[in-house]
BANU-677576 format. One record per residue (C-alpha): residue in three letters; x, y, z. Coordinates in Angstrom, 2 decimals. Each point is the difference from the previous one (the first is absolute). Layout:
<atoms>
ATOM; ALA; X; Y; Z
...
</atoms>
This chain:
<atoms>
ATOM; MET; 132.79; 108.63; 121.01
ATOM; THR; 0.29; -0.43; -3.80
ATOM; VAL; -0.85; 2.70; -2.50
ATOM; THR; -2.95; -2.02; -1.26
ATOM; ALA; -1.39; -0.39; 3.52
ATOM; THR; 0.36; 3.74; 0.59
ATOM; MET; -1.84; 0.81; -3.25
ATOM; TRP; -2.74; -2.42; 0.99
ATOM; ILE; -0.47; 1.95; 3.25
ATOM; VAL; 0.01; 3.34; -1.88
ATOM; PHE; -2.60; -1.32; -2.46
ATOM; ALA; -2.17; -1.45; 2.79
ATOM; VAL; 0.01; 3.28; 1.96
ATOM; LEU; -0.67; 2.10; -3.12
ATOM; PHE; -2.80; -2.32; -1.22
ATOM; GLY; -1.58; -0.17; 3.48
ATOM; VAL; -0.03; 3.78; 0.45
ATOM; MET; -1.42; 0.65; -3.50
ATOM; LEU; -2.65; -2.71; 0.45
ATOM; LEU; -1.16; 1.51; 3.33
ATOM; ILE; -0.13; 3.47; -1.60
ATOM; ASP; -1.91; -1.32; -2.97
ATOM; LEU; -2.52; -1.90; 2.14
ATOM; GLY; -0.40; 2.95; 2.34
ATOM; LEU; -0.71; 2.48; -2.76
ATOM; ASN; -2.45; -2.37; -1.71
ATOM; ARG; -2.01; -1.21; 2.96
ATOM; LYS; -3.19; 1.50; -1.43
ATOM; SER; -1.27; -0.50; -3.51
ATOM; HIS; 0.50; 3.05; -2.21
ATOM; HIS; 0.37; 0.89; -3.61
ATOM; VAL; 3.67; 0.09; -1.03
ATOM; SER; 0.62; 3.07; -2.16
ATOM; PHE; 2.41; 0.09; -2.88
ATOM; LYS; 2.23; 2.35; 2.02
ATOM; GLU; 0.09; -2.35; 3.00
ATOM; ALA; 0.69; -3.02; -2.25
ATOM; GLY; 2.82; 1.86; -1.73
ATOM; ALA; 1.58; 1.04; 3.29
ATOM; TRP; -0.08; -3.55; 1.42
ATOM; SER; 1.31; -1.47; -3.25
ATOM; ALA; 2.91; 2.44; 0.15
ATOM; VAL; 0.66; -0.92; 3.67
ATOM; TRP; 0.14; -3.75; -0.72
ATOM; ILE; 2.19; 0.44; -3.07
ATOM; LEU; 2.35; 2.33; 1.88
ATOM; LEU; 0.23; -2.46; 2.90
ATOM; ALA; 0.77; -2.86; -2.40
ATOM; LEU; 2.75; 2.04; -1.71
ATOM; THR; 1.44; 1.08; 3.35
ATOM; PHE; 0.07; -3.60; 1.21
ATOM; ASN; 1.57; -0.97; -3.32
ATOM; ALA; 2.77; 2.56; 0.61
ATOM; ALA; 0.55; -1.42; 3.50
ATOM; ILE; 0.42; -3.44; -1.56
ATOM; TYR; 2.51; 1.42; -2.45
ATOM; PHE; 2.19; 1.54; 2.71
ATOM; THR; -0.21; -2.91; 2.47
ATOM; MET; -0.40; -3.10; -2.16
ATOM; GLY; 1.53; 0.93; -3.32
ATOM; SER; -1.12; 1.03; -3.46
ATOM; ALA; -0.95; -3.54; -1.15
ATOM; ARG; -2.66; -0.49; 2.63
ATOM; ALA; -1.20; 3.58; -0.41
ATOM; LEU; -0.49; -0.59; -3.71
ATOM; GLU; -1.82; -3.25; 0.70
ATOM; PHE; -2.30; 1.80; 2.44
ATOM; PHE; -0.77; 2.74; -2.49
ATOM; THR; -0.63; -2.47; -2.83
ATOM; GLY; -2.30; -2.09; 2.18
ATOM; TYR; -1.86; 3.13; 1.12
ATOM; VAL; -0.49; 1.18; -3.60
ATOM; ILE; -1.23; -3.44; -1.09
ATOM; GLU; -2.45; -0.29; 2.88
ATOM; LYS; -1.19; 3.58; -0.45
ATOM; SER; -0.56; -0.37; -3.73
ATOM; LEU; -1.74; -3.39; 0.27
ATOM; SER; -2.27; 1.36; 2.74
ATOM; VAL; -1.44; 2.51; -2.44
ATOM; ASP; -1.73; -2.85; -1.76
ATOM; ASN; -1.64; -0.95; 3.28
ATOM; LEU; -1.47; 3.51; 0.26
ATOM; PHE; -2.29; -0.79; -2.93
ATOM; VAL; -1.39; -2.90; 1.99
ATOM; PHE; -0.61; 2.24; 3.05
ATOM; ILE; -1.91; 2.48; -2.17
ATOM; MET; -2.16; -2.81; -1.42
ATOM; ILE; -0.76; -1.45; 3.47
ATOM; PHE; -0.95; 3.34; 1.51
ATOM; SER; -2.15; 0.93; -2.97
ATOM; TYR; -1.82; -3.36; 0.00
ATOM; PHE; -0.83; 0.06; 3.73
ATOM; GLY; -0.75; 3.74; 0.02
ATOM; VAL; 2.67; 0.82; 2.58
ATOM; ARG; 0.13; 3.80; 0.31
ATOM; GLY; 3.23; 1.99; 0.17
ATOM; GLU; -0.13; 0.60; 3.78
ATOM; HIS; -0.21; -3.76; 0.62
ATOM; GLN; 2.62; -1.05; -2.57
ATOM; ALA; 2.89; 1.16; 2.16
ATOM; ARG; -1.22; -2.16; 2.94
ATOM; VAL; -0.31; -3.09; -2.17
ATOM; LEU; 3.43; 0.54; -1.57
ATOM; LYS; 1.60; 0.64; 3.42
ATOM; TRP; -0.96; -3.42; 1.32
ATOM; GLY; 0.48; -1.63; -3.37
ATOM; ILE; 3.59; 1.22; -0.21
ATOM; ILE; 0.75; -1.10; 3.59
ATOM; GLY; -1.22; -3.47; -0.94
ATOM; ALA; 2.05; 0.12; -3.18
ATOM; LEU; 3.17; 0.83; 1.94
ATOM; ILE; -0.40; -3.09; 2.21
ATOM; MET; -0.63; -2.24; -3.04
ATOM; ARG; 2.98; 1.46; -1.85
ATOM; ILE; 2.44; -0.70; 2.83
ATOM; VAL; -1.16; -3.59; 0.27
ATOM; PHE; 0.18; -0.51; -3.78
ATOM; ILE; 3.44; 1.60; -0.28
ATOM; LEU; 1.54; -2.14; 2.74
ATOM; ALA; -1.57; -3.14; -1.42
ATOM; GLY; 1.06; 0.88; -3.53
ATOM; ILE; 3.61; 0.61; 0.98
ATOM; GLN; 0.20; -3.32; 1.85
ATOM; LEU; -1.51; -1.91; -2.94
ATOM; LEU; 2.26; 1.64; -2.57
ATOM; GLU; 3.15; -0.61; 2.06
ATOM; ARG; -0.89; -3.71; 0.46
ATOM; PHE; -1.58; -0.78; -3.38
ATOM; HIS; 1.75; 1.82; -2.86
ATOM; VAL; -2.41; -1.51; -2.54
ATOM; LEU; -2.59; 2.46; 1.37
ATOM; PHE; 1.96; 2.81; -1.67
ATOM; TYR; -1.11; -1.46; -3.36
ATOM; LEU; -3.60; -0.45; 1.19
ATOM; PHE; -0.29; 3.49; 1.52
ATOM; GLY; 1.67; 1.56; -3.03
ATOM; ALA; -2.28; -1.83; -2.42
ATOM; ALA; -3.04; 1.04; 2.05
ATOM; LEU; 1.01; 3.65; -0.20
ATOM; VAL; 0.51; -0.26; -3.79
ATOM; VAL; -3.40; -1.62; -0.48
ATOM; THR; -1.70; 2.57; 2.22
ATOM; GLY; 1.59; 2.85; -1.92
ATOM; ILE; -1.08; -1.41; -3.35
ATOM; LYS; -3.54; -0.56; 1.26
ATOM; MET; -0.11; 3.55; 1.36
ATOM; ALA; 1.07; 1.44; -3.32
ATOM; PHE; -2.05; -2.15; -2.40
ATOM; GLY; -2.75; -1.45; 2.21
ATOM; GLY; -3.62; 1.03; -0.26
ATOM; GLN; -1.54; 2.70; 2.14
ATOM; GLY; -3.14; -1.84; 1.12
ATOM; GLU; -2.44; 1.70; 2.24
ATOM; PRO; 0.94; -0.70; 3.66
ATOM; GLU; -2.69; -1.59; 2.14
ATOM; PRO; 0.84; 0.40; 3.71
ATOM; GLU; -3.18; -1.80; 1.06
ATOM; ALA; 1.28; -3.11; -1.80
ATOM; ASN; 3.16; -0.06; 2.08
ATOM; PHE; -0.04; -2.85; 2.52
ATOM; VAL; 1.34; 2.14; 2.88
ATOM; VAL; -2.96; 2.34; -0.45
ATOM; ARG; -2.40; -2.97; 0.02
ATOM; ALA; 1.78; -1.32; 3.11
ATOM; VAL; -0.53; 3.26; 1.89
ATOM; ARG; -3.68; 0.08; -0.99
ATOM; SER; -0.43; -3.64; 1.09
ATOM; ILE; 1.42; 0.79; 3.48
ATOM; LEU; -1.64; 3.35; 0.67
ATOM; PRO; -3.00; 1.84; -1.50
ATOM; VAL; 1.19; 3.09; -1.81
ATOM; THR; -1.94; 3.28; -0.04
ATOM; LYS; -0.88; 1.47; -3.42
ATOM; ARG; 1.28; 3.47; 0.89
ATOM; THR; 2.92; 1.41; 1.94
ATOM; ARG; -1.17; 1.81; 3.12
ATOM; GLY; 2.96; 1.34; 2.04
ATOM; ASP; 3.55; -1.25; -0.17
ATOM; TRP; -0.42; -3.28; 1.93
ATOM; PHE; 0.86; -3.41; -1.51
ATOM; ILE; -2.11; -2.17; 2.30
ATOM; THR; -2.78; 0.99; 2.42
ATOM; ARG; -2.90; -1.59; 1.86
ATOM; ARG; -3.59; 0.65; -1.07
ATOM; ARG; -2.91; -1.45; 1.92
ATOM; GLY; 2.37; -2.46; 1.62
ATOM; VAL; 1.50; -1.19; -3.32
ATOM; LEU; 3.49; 0.75; -1.31
ATOM; VAL; -0.09; 1.63; -3.40
ATOM; ALA; 2.78; 1.15; -2.35
ATOM; SER; 0.29; 3.20; -1.95
ATOM; PRO; 0.93; 0.12; -3.71
ATOM; LEU; 3.23; 1.53; 1.35
ATOM; LEU; 0.98; -3.40; 1.43
ATOM; VAL; -0.67; -1.71; -3.35
ATOM; ALA; 2.13; 2.66; -1.77
ATOM; LEU; 2.77; -0.48; 2.59
ATOM; VAL; 0.06; -3.80; -0.36
ATOM; LEU; 0.04; 0.33; -3.80
ATOM; ILE; 2.89; 2.52; 0.16
ATOM; GLU; 1.97; -2.38; 2.23
ATOM; TRP; -0.67; -2.83; -2.44
ATOM; SER; 1.06; 2.10; -2.99
ATOM; ASP; 3.23; 0.95; 1.79
ATOM; LEU; 0.64; -3.66; 0.74
ATOM; ILE; -0.27; -0.77; -3.72
ATOM; PHE; 2.10; 3.07; -0.84
ATOM; ALA; 2.72; -1.03; 2.45
ATOM; LEU; 0.48; -3.27; -1.90
ATOM; ASP; 1.38; 2.12; -2.88
ATOM; SER; 1.66; 2.94; 1.78
ATOM; ILE; 1.97; -1.92; 2.61
ATOM; PRO; 1.69; -2.39; -2.45
ATOM; ALA; 0.85; 3.07; -2.11
ATOM; VAL; 1.87; 1.58; 2.92
ATOM; LEU; 1.62; -3.34; 0.91
ATOM; ALA; 1.46; -0.04; -3.55
ATOM; ILE; 2.07; 3.00; 1.07
ATOM; THR; 1.24; -1.29; 3.39
ATOM; LEU; -0.70; -2.65; 2.63
ATOM; ASP; 1.16; 2.28; 2.82
ATOM; PRO; -2.92; -0.02; 2.52
ATOM; PHE; 0.83; 3.51; 1.24
ATOM; VAL; -0.01; 1.54; -3.45
ATOM; VAL; -3.11; -1.85; -1.19
ATOM; ILE; -2.10; 0.61; 3.07
ATOM; THR; 0.91; 3.68; 0.53
ATOM; SER; -0.40; 0.95; -3.69
ATOM; ASN; -3.39; -1.80; -0.09
ATOM; ILE; -1.27; 1.68; 3.18
ATOM; PHE; 1.03; 3.49; -1.11
ATOM; ALA; -1.78; -0.52; -3.36
ATOM; ILE; -3.17; -1.43; 1.57
ATOM; MET; -0.26; 2.61; 2.78
ATOM; GLY; -0.22; 2.75; -2.64
ATOM; LEU; -2.63; -1.88; -2.05
ATOM; ARG; -3.05; 1.56; 1.68
ATOM; SER; 1.14; 3.59; -0.62
ATOM; LEU; 1.02; -0.98; -3.54
ATOM; TYR; -3.50; -1.31; -0.59
ATOM; PHE; -1.67; 3.29; 0.91
ATOM; LEU; 2.63; 1.92; -1.96
ATOM; LEU; -0.53; -1.98; -3.22
ATOM; ALA; -3.58; -1.30; 0.24
ATOM; GLY; -1.42; 2.87; -1.98
ATOM; VAL; 2.58; -0.15; -2.81
ATOM; MET; 0.66; -3.73; -0.32
ATOM; GLY; -1.87; -0.01; -3.34
ATOM; MET; 2.68; 2.28; -1.48
ATOM; PHE; 2.71; -2.66; 0.17
ATOM; VAL; -1.43; -2.32; -2.63
ATOM; TYR; 3.34; -1.56; -0.93
ATOM; LEU; 1.35; -0.45; 3.52
ATOM; LYS; -1.28; -3.58; 0.27
ATOM; TYR; 2.20; -0.96; -2.97
ATOM; ALA; 3.06; 1.37; 1.79
ATOM; ILE; -0.96; -1.88; 3.17
ATOM; ALA; -0.49; -3.15; -2.11
ATOM; PHE; 3.44; 0.50; -1.56
ATOM; VAL; 1.56; 0.44; 3.45
ATOM; LEU; -1.50; -3.33; 1.10
ATOM; VAL; 1.33; -1.77; -3.12
ATOM; PHE; 3.42; 1.62; 0.36
ATOM; VAL; 0.35; -0.84; 3.70
ATOM; GLY; -1.22; -3.56; -0.64
ATOM; GLY; 2.59; -0.33; -2.75
ATOM; LYS; 2.68; 1.42; 2.32
ATOM; MET; -0.87; -2.61; 2.63
ATOM; ILE; 0.28; -2.83; -2.52
ATOM; ALA; 3.18; 1.40; -1.54
ATOM; GLY; 1.64; 0.46; 3.40
ATOM; VAL; -0.38; -3.60; 1.04
ATOM; SER; 1.14; -1.07; -3.48
ATOM; GLY; 3.29; 1.90; 0.36
ATOM; TRP; -0.95; 3.14; -1.97
ATOM; GLU; -0.17; 2.60; 2.77
ATOM; ILE; -1.57; 3.36; -0.80
ATOM; SER; 1.44; 2.68; 2.31
ATOM; THR; -2.20; 2.10; 2.29
ATOM; PRO; 0.93; 3.34; -1.72
ATOM; VAL; -1.02; -1.41; -3.37
ATOM; SER; -3.27; -1.33; 1.45
ATOM; LEU; -0.76; 3.37; 1.62
ATOM; ALA; 0.71; 1.83; -3.26
ATOM; VAL; -2.28; -2.31; -1.98
ATOM; ILE; -2.83; 0.43; 2.50
ATOM; PHE; 0.35; 3.77; 0.10
ATOM; VAL; 0.09; 0.36; -3.80
ATOM; SER; -3.07; -2.24; -0.52
ATOM; LEU; -2.08; 1.82; 2.65
ATOM; ALA; 1.07; 3.49; -1.15
ATOM; THR; -0.75; -0.87; -3.66
ATOM; ALA; -3.48; -1.33; 0.87
ATOM; ILE; -0.84; 3.08; 2.02
ATOM; ALA; 1.26; 2.37; -2.70
ATOM; VAL; -1.87; -1.83; -2.78
ATOM; SER; -3.17; -0.10; 2.11
ATOM; LEU; 0.12; 3.74; 0.65
ATOM; LEU; 0.71; 0.72; -3.64
ATOM; HIS; -2.88; -2.24; -1.06
ATOM; GLY; -2.34; 1.77; 2.45
ATOM; LYS; 1.07; 3.43; -1.25
ATOM; ARG; -0.65; -0.93; -3.63
ATOM; LYS; -3.29; -1.61; 0.84
</atoms>
């Protein structure tokens, strides 16, 4: 058995056990406290770093550095998605005790989509190298739009997936219980929780179109890309409850995220053009940009 196959088995067992524990502890809807969110965030980060160390000792420093860089990129870009989650929950009036349930199933759906997208993306990039230019250009454009685009008021009701759900099932005006679909007077009806879940899945689908190419700019190794993505996504729910109350403090973080997208897009274009940017340099640039944005945001908030 090869080292890669062994590490796949280790990852599958670790992921399966943690998923069962997570689902078992969150069978019932409950309000996730700051302390609980912090503990679970620490657990997922520690597991990712431990697995990263295992990659280093079994597969070498190059793949370990690629894993860590991909994990940092996915983790940092996922912060931008948290703003969308806050907006969705606020719009549909989803209370704190129900948010964990919606995010649990939303993240499981996101994991399945990510694996499919990653495998398809690797195959396409390996067969059609011109896609490196297209993906890279798309990341650059997205980063520029994020930094300088307007901040129009979001309108979830105008989203076609929301209209599609409402056209298939009648949706109750209020959330009563933690069910997504139930039967009332012989008719199937949907809860606002289902609409919020579908919209979160849709937002993650759009988000994946940026984040996955960003990680593929670092490596096309399926093992590294899939495992780093899954570790980052599995900690997203606890990260949401940890940061939801203080997201407004990081006013300059979106500019760092936009810069990361532009930089990674440029790296993808440069690499296929013969100007390779090494993984250590990429990691350093990403760290410095994120740390600077966080520091400036905190300083701005203190002065304000």
